[in-house]
C-alpha positions in Angstrom: -16.7 42.3 -32.5 -20.1 43.8 -33.5 -21.2 47.6 -33.8 -24.4 49.4 -34.5 -25.2 51.1 -37.5 -27.3 54.1 -37.8 -30.6 53.8 -39.2 -30.5 53.6 -43.1 -33.4 53.5 -46.2 -32.8 49.5 -46.0 -33.1 49.5 -42.5 -36.5 49.7 -40.0 -36.5 53.0 -37.8 -34.4 52.3 -34.8 -33.3 48.8 -35.7 -29.5 47.9 -35.0 -27.8 45.9 -37.5 -24.9 43.7 -36.6 -21.7 43.9 -38.6 -18.9 41.5 -38.4 -15.6 43.7 -38.2 -12.0 42.2 -37.9 -10.3 42.1 -34.3 -7.2 43.7 -34.4 -4.2 41.5 -32.9 -3.7 41.8 -29.2 -0.6 42.3 -26.8 -0.7 41.8 -23.2 1.7 44.0 -21.2 2.3 42.6 -17.4 4.3 44.7 -14.9 3.6 45.7 -11.4 5.0 49.3 -12.1 2.5 51.6 -13.8 5.6 53.7 -15.7 6.8 50.8 -17.3 3.5 49.5 -18.4 2.9 53.3 -19.5 6.6 53.1 -21.5 5.4 49.8 -23.3 2.1 51.1 -24.4 4.1 54.2 -26.0 6.3 52.1 -27.7 4.0 49.5 -29.1 1.1 51.9 -29.7 -0.1 51.6 -33.6 -3.6 51.9 -35.3 -3.7 47.9 -36.0 -3.1 46.9 -32.6 -4.9 46.5 -29.4 -2.5 47.1 -26.2 -4.2 45.3 -23.0 -2.1 45.9 -19.4 -1.9 44.0 -16.2 -0.4 44.8 -12.7 0.3 41.1 -11.8 0.8 37.6 -13.0 -2.5 36.5 -11.5 -4.3 39.7 -13.3 -2.7 38.5 -16.5 -4.0 35.0 -16.3 -7.4 36.4 -15.2 -7.3 38.4 -18.4 -6.2 35.4 -20.9 -9.0 33.4 -19.8 -11.4 36.3 -20.7 -9.7 37.5 -24.0 -7.7 35.9 -26.8 -4.0 37.4 -26.5 -1.7 37.1 -29.3 1.5 38.2 -27.3 2.3 38.5 -23.9 5.2 40.7 -22.4 5.9 40.0 -18.7 8.4 41.4 -16.4 10.5 39.5 -14.5 10.2 40.9 -11.1 6.7 40.8 -10.0 5.5 40.3 -5.9 3.4 37.3 -5.8 3.8 35.4 -8.9 7.3 36.3 -11.1 7.7 36.3 -14.6 8.9 32.9 -15.1 5.9 31.1 -13.1 3.7 33.3 -14.9 4.9 32.5 -18.4 5.1 28.8 -17.4 1.5 29.0 -16.7 0.5 30.9 -20.0 2.7 27.8 -22.1 0.6 25.5 -20.1 -2.7 26.7 -21.1 -2.4 29.1 -24.0 0.9 27.4 -26.1 0.3 29.3 -29.4 0.4 32.4 -27.4 4.1 34.4 -28.2 5.5 35.0 -25.0 8.4 37.9 -24.4 10.2 38.5 -21.1 11.6 41.9 -19.8 14.8 41.2 -17.2 17.3 43.2 -15.8 21.2 42.7 -15.9 20.8 41.1 -12.2 18.4 38.7 -13.3 20.1 36.7 -15.7 19.8 33.2 -14.2 16.0 34.3 -13.5 15.8 34.4 -17.3 17.6 31.6 -18.3 14.9 29.7 -15.8 12.3 31.5 -17.2 13.8 30.5 -20.8 13.7 26.9 -19.6 10.4 26.5 -18.1 8.1 29.3 -20.0 9.6 28.3 -23.3 9.8 32.3 -23.8 10.4 33.2 -27.4 12.5 36.1 -26.7 13.7 38.1 -23.7 15.0 41.8 -23.7 17.1 43.6 -21.1 16.0 46.6 -19.3 16.3 49.3 -20.8 14.9 47.9 -23.8 15.1 49.2 -27.9 11.8 50.4 -28.7 12.6 49.4 -32.4 13.8 45.9 -31.6 10.9 45.3 -29.1 8.3 46.5 -32.0 10.3 44.3 -34.4 10.1 41.0 -32.1 5.8 41.9 -31.3 5.6 42.0 -35.1 7.6 38.7 -35.7 5.5 37.2 -32.9 2.2 38.2 -34.6 3.4 36.9 -38.0 4.1 33.4 -36.2 0.5 33.3 -34.7 -1.1 34.3 -38.3 1.3 31.5 -39.7 0.4 29.4 -37.1 -3.3 30.0 -37.5 -3.3 29.4 -41.0 -1.5 26.0 -40.6 -4.1 25.1 -38.2 -7.0 26.0 -40.6 -5.4 24.3 -43.6 -4.4 21.3 -41.4 -8.4 21.0 -40.5 -9.6 21.5 -43.8 -7.3 18.7 -45.1 -8.4 16.6 -42.2 -12.2 17.0 -43.2 -11.1 16.3 -46.9 -9.2 13.0 -46.1 -12.5 12.0 -44.0 -14.6 12.6 -47.3 -12.2 11.0 -49.6 -12.1 7.8 -47.2 -15.6 8.1 -47.2 -16.1 8.1 -50.6 -13.6 5.3 -51.3 -15.2 3.2 -49.1 -18.4 3.3 -50.9 -16.7 3.7 -54.4 -16.1 -0.2 -55.0 -19.9 -0.5 -54.3 -20.9 2.0 -56.2 -18.6 0.7 -59.2 -20.6 -2.9 -58.5 -23.7 -1.2 -58.5 -23.3 0.8 -62.0 -21.8 -2.4 -63.4 -24.7 -4.5 -62.8 -26.8 -1.8 -64.0 -24.8 -1.5 -67.2 -25.3 -5.4 -67.3 -29.1 -5.2 -66.9 -29.4 -2.5 -69.6 -27.1 -4.7 -72.0 -29.4 -7.6 -71.5 -32.5 -5.4 -72.1 -31.0 -4.1 -75.1 -29.8 -7.6 -76.3 -33.3 -8.8 -75.9 -34.8 -6.3 -77.6 -32.7 -6.4 -80.6 -33.5 -10.2 -81.1 -37.1 -9.5 -80.6 -36.9 -6.9 -83.4 -35.0 -9.4 -85.3 -37.2 -12.1 -84.7 -40.1 -9.7 -85.8 -38.6 -8.5 -89.0 -37.8 -12.0 -90.1 -41.6 -12.9 -89.5 -42.5 -9.8 -91.3 -40.5 -11.2 -94.4 -42.0 -14.6 -94.3 -45.2 -13.5 -94.6 -44.6 -12.9 -98.3 -44.1 -16.7 -98.8 -47.1 -17.9 -96.8 -46.3 -21.3 -96.2 -42.7 -20.3 -95.2 -44.3 -18.7 -92.1 -41.7 -19.8 -88.8 -39.2 -20.8 -91.2 -36.5 -18.5 -89.8 -37.4 -18.9 -86.4 -37.2 -22.8 -86.8 -33.8 -22.6 -88.8 -32.4 -20.5 -86.2 -33.3 -22.8 -83.0 -31.6 -25.7 -85.1 -28.6 -23.6 -86.2 -28.3 -22.3 -82.4 -28.6 -26.6 -81.2 -25.7 -27.5 -83.6 -23.5 -24.5 -82.7 -24.1 -25.3 -78.9 -23.2 -29.1 -79.8 -19.9 -28.1 -81.7 -18.6 -25.3 -79.3 -19.0 -22.1 -80.9 -18.0 -19.4 -78.7 -21.0 -16.8 -77.8 -19.8 -14.0 -80.2 -20.1 -16.8 -83.3 -23.4 -18.3 -81.9 -24.9 -15.0 -81.7 -24.1 -13.8 -85.2 -25.2 -17.2 -86.7 -28.7 -17.3 -84.5 -29.2 -13.6 -86.1 -27.9 -14.6 -89.6 -30.6 -17.7 -89.4 -33.5 -15.6 -88.7 -32.3 -13.4 -91.5 -31.0 -15.4 -94.0 -33.9 -15.0 -96.4 -33.8 -11.3 -96.4 -32.8 -11.4 -100.0 -36.0 -12.6 -101.1 -37.5 -9.0 -101.1 -35.8 -8.2 -104.5 -37.7 -11.3 -105.6 -41.0 -11.6 -107.6 -43.7 -13.1 -105.6 -44.8 -15.4 -107.9 -41.1 -16.9 -108.2 -41.2 -16.9 -104.2 -44.1 -19.4 -104.6 -42.6 -22.0 -106.7 -40.5 -24.9 -105.4 -36.7 -24.2 -106.0 -36.6 -27.5 -108.5 -39.4 -26.2 -110.7 -38.1 -23.0 -111.3 -37.2 -21.6 -114.9 -33.5 -21.4 -115.8 -33.9 -17.6 -115.9 -35.9 -17.5 -112.5 -33.1 -19.9 -111.1 -30.3 -17.5 -111.9 -32.1 -14.6 -110.3 -33.0 -17.2 -107.2 -29.5 -17.7 -106.6 -28.4 -14.1 -106.1 -30.4 -13.9 -103.0 -27.9 -14.9 -100.6 -25.8 -11.6 -102.4 -28.5 -9.4 -102.1 -29.1 -10.2 -98.5 -25.7 -9.8 -98.0 -25.6 -5.9 -99.5 -28.6 -5.0 -97.6 -27.0 -5.4 -94.3 -23.6 -3.8 -95.2 -24.7 -0.7 -93.7 -25.1 -2.1 -90.1 -22.0 -2.3 -88.6 -23.0 -4.7 -86.2 -23.7 -7.2 -88.6 -21.1 -7.7 -90.9 -20.3 -11.0 -89.6 -23.8 -12.0 -90.1 -23.8 -10.5 -93.6 -20.9 -12.9 -94.5 -22.9 -15.8 -93.1 -25.8 -15.2 -95.3 -23.6 -14.5 -98.5 -22.2 -18.3 -98.0 -25.2 -20.0 -96.6 -26.1 -21.5 -100.0 -22.3 -22.8 -101.1 -21.9 -26.5 -100.9 -19.1 -28.6 -99.4 -18.1 -30.0 -103.0 -18.2 -26.8 -104.4 -21.1 -27.0 -106.4 -23.0 -24.2 -104.8 -23.7 -20.7 -105.2 -22.9 -17.6 -105.4 -19.0 -18.2 -105.4 -18.7 -22.2 -105.7 -16.3 -22.5 -102.3 -15.8 -25.8 -101.0 -14.9 -27.4 -97.7 -13.4 -25.1 -95.2 -13.3 -22.3 -97.4 -16.9 -21.7 -96.6 -17.0 -20.6 -92.9 -18.3 -23.1 -90.0 -21.0 -20.8 -89.5 -22.6 -20.8 -92.9 -22.1 -24.9 -92.9 -24.0 -25.3 -89.9 -26.5 -22.9 -91.7 -26.6 -24.8 -94.6 -27.7 -27.9 -92.9 -30.2 -26.2 -90.5 -31.9 -24.5 -93.3 -32.1 -27.6 -95.6 -33.6 -29.5 -93.3 -36.7 -27.1 -92.8 -37.0 -26.5 -96.4 -37.1 -30.0 -97.5 -40.2 -30.4 -95.1 -42.1 -27.5 -96.0 -41.5 -28.6 -100.0 -39.8 -25.6 -100.9 -36.6 -27.2 -102.4 -38.6 -30.2 -104.4 -42.3 -29.4 -104.1 -42.6 -32.5 -102.1 -43.0 -32.6 -98.6 -41.3 -35.5 -96.8 -41.8 -35.9 -93.1 -38.9 -35.6 -90.6 -37.5 -39.0 -91.0 -37.4 -38.7 -94.6 -35.8 -35.4 -94.4 -32.9 -36.7 -92.2 -32.5 -39.3 -94.8 -32.1 -37.1 -97.8 -29.5 -34.9 -95.3 -27.4 -38.1 -94.6 -27.4 -38.6 -98.5 -25.6 -35.3 -99.0 -23.1 -35.8 -96.3 -19.8 -35.1 -97.9 -21.2 -33.5 -100.9 -23.6 -30.8 -100.1 -23.1 -30.7 -96.5 -20.3 -30.8 -94.0 -20.5 -34.4 -92.8 -19.5 -33.4 -89.1 -22.2 -30.7 -89.2 -24.6 -33.8 -90.6 -23.5 -36.2 -88.1 -24.0 -33.6 -85.0 -27.4 -32.5 -86.3 -28.8 -36.0 -86.9 -27.5 -37.0 -83.2 -29.3 -33.8 -81.8 -32.4 -34.9 -83.5 -32.3 -38.3 -82.0 -31.7 -37.3 -78.7 -34.4 -34.7 -78.8 -36.7 -37.5 -79.6 -35.9 -39.8 -77.2 -36.4 -37.4 -74.4 -39.4 -36.0 -75.8 -42.0 -38.6 -74.4 -40.8 -37.5 -70.9 -40.1 -34.2 -71.2 -43.8 -32.7 -70.4 -42.3 -29.2 -71.2 -45.4 -27.5 -72.6 -49.0 -27.6 -72.1 -51.3 -25.2 -74.1 -53.5 -23.1 -72.3 -56.6 -20.8 -72.7 -56.4 -17.1 -72.0 -58.8 -17.8 -69.0 -56.0 -20.1 -67.6 -53.1 -17.8 -67.9 -51.4 -16.2 -64.6 -48.5 -13.7 -64.4 -45.0 -15.3 -64.4 -46.0 -18.1 -66.7 -43.2 -18.8 -69.3 -44.2 -19.2 -73.3 -43.0 -22.3 -74.7 -43.4 -21.2 -78.0 -43.8 -18.3 -80.3 -47.3 -16.7 -80.2 -48.4 -16.0 -83.8 -51.5 -13.9 -84.8 -54.0 -16.1 -87.4 -51.7 -14.2 -90.0 -48.6 -15.7 -88.8 -47.3 -12.6 -87.6 -45.2 -12.8 -84.2 -46.7 -11.4 -81.3 -44.5 -12.6 -78.6 -41.4 -15.2 -78.4 -40.7 -18.2 -76.7 -39.3 -17.6 -73.2 -41.7 -14.4 -72.7 -42.6 -14.2 -69.1 -46.2 -13.0 -68.9 -47.7 -10.4 -66.5 -51.0 -9.4 -65.5 -51.1 -6.0 -68.3 -49.7 -8.4 -70.8 -52.4 -11.0 -70.4 -55.3 -8.4 -70.2 -53.9 -7.1 -74.1 -54.2 -11.0 -74.9 -57.3 -11.4 -74.1 -58.7 -8.2 -75.9 -56.9 -9.5 -79.0 -58.5 -12.5 -78.9 -62.0 -10.6 -78.5 -61.1 -8.3 -81.3 -60.0 -11.2 -83.8 -63.2 -13.3 -82.7 -61.2 -16.3 -82.6 -59.8 -18.6 -79.3 -56.3 -18.4 -78.5 -54.2 -21.4 -76.9 -50.4 -20.6 -75.7 -47.9 -23.2 -75.2 -46.8 -22.5 -71.3 -43.6 -24.4 -70.1 -44.4 -26.4 -67.3 -41.5 -27.4 -64.7 -41.9 -31.0 -64.2 -40.9 -30.7 -60.7 -43.6 -28.1 -59.9 -46.2 -29.8 -62.2 
């Protein structure tokens, strides 16, 4: 219902503003006798109730079609359509409307028929008790209000259930998408972490000059042994990082000492040098995620026969990862001359490793490592795994087969990195700045070469 609001300071001149006002409950009284209708209107008149009247059942049905009615009060005896038939049609078309019948004492059988056919809520004998009639009407109105609240809540519940069902249908898909996103982010974080470790390892090795790339070669060898010996992923990860950083304790040693082969160090220098595993462990202790790495670094110079340092552990007292790292580290240091000054070739270094089997090194680790080297040599001639390429030959999607180092030995890109167009442009710009030609080792798929 809308009513016009007079002009005000907030409304333009002559504009009627529509305001919603509550619609009062409506009662329809149906009787062919005007005096009965007047009596009903007087009995039910209240400020919060709208009373409508109709002189016949047909007129009452017409009003029901035009106006929402909450309660219908109908006389039983009416010409044309009696109260029983009228209320039956009300029940069929407007089942939520409360139906009350008025009847005389002589119409009891008709009242029973109205109860059965029209399913009325109450009936009153004439003359009626006004207080009881008013109470019945208000009870009916309360019932209508409760039914409307119930319908509203059921509709809201159904709507929420549909929304919840739709949410549940997509929940598993969303969880899978989110899981994939987290897995991808974790892979990126892990890759970035390992790249940072490799760069840091390369920076450490710049002090030693000739030892450039030592950490990466040791890490590759240790990883191959760990894979062959069946270490789990967590062990392999810690071992790989420990191999990259195993000489981090060199930070605390003088440059002149690092330039010497271990065999030529003075006793005082050797004693100081042998503390670098302890110093390396101490440097990593503040990092919670690298405690396992720190423990491996602490033990990587222990010997299988108990004559190593810093704690003279022997056999399986030394962690398996440290025993693996010891073999990979010694093999590379034998060839670069760091241990004895001489620089044996790979075959001679393998002979020296075999001589240390069971004394300096774990026999099983030595056997596995030598078998790996033998297998790699047998496969190498037919592998064709990488070819050198100039910067002008590079294309997006190519994969590095080896680390890309600057002329000073600084790690710029790690093996396995996928080249992109912007990255290739930066490599070419770097080549122009340095004035030195660059050739990268690019992985070639034999099936598509």
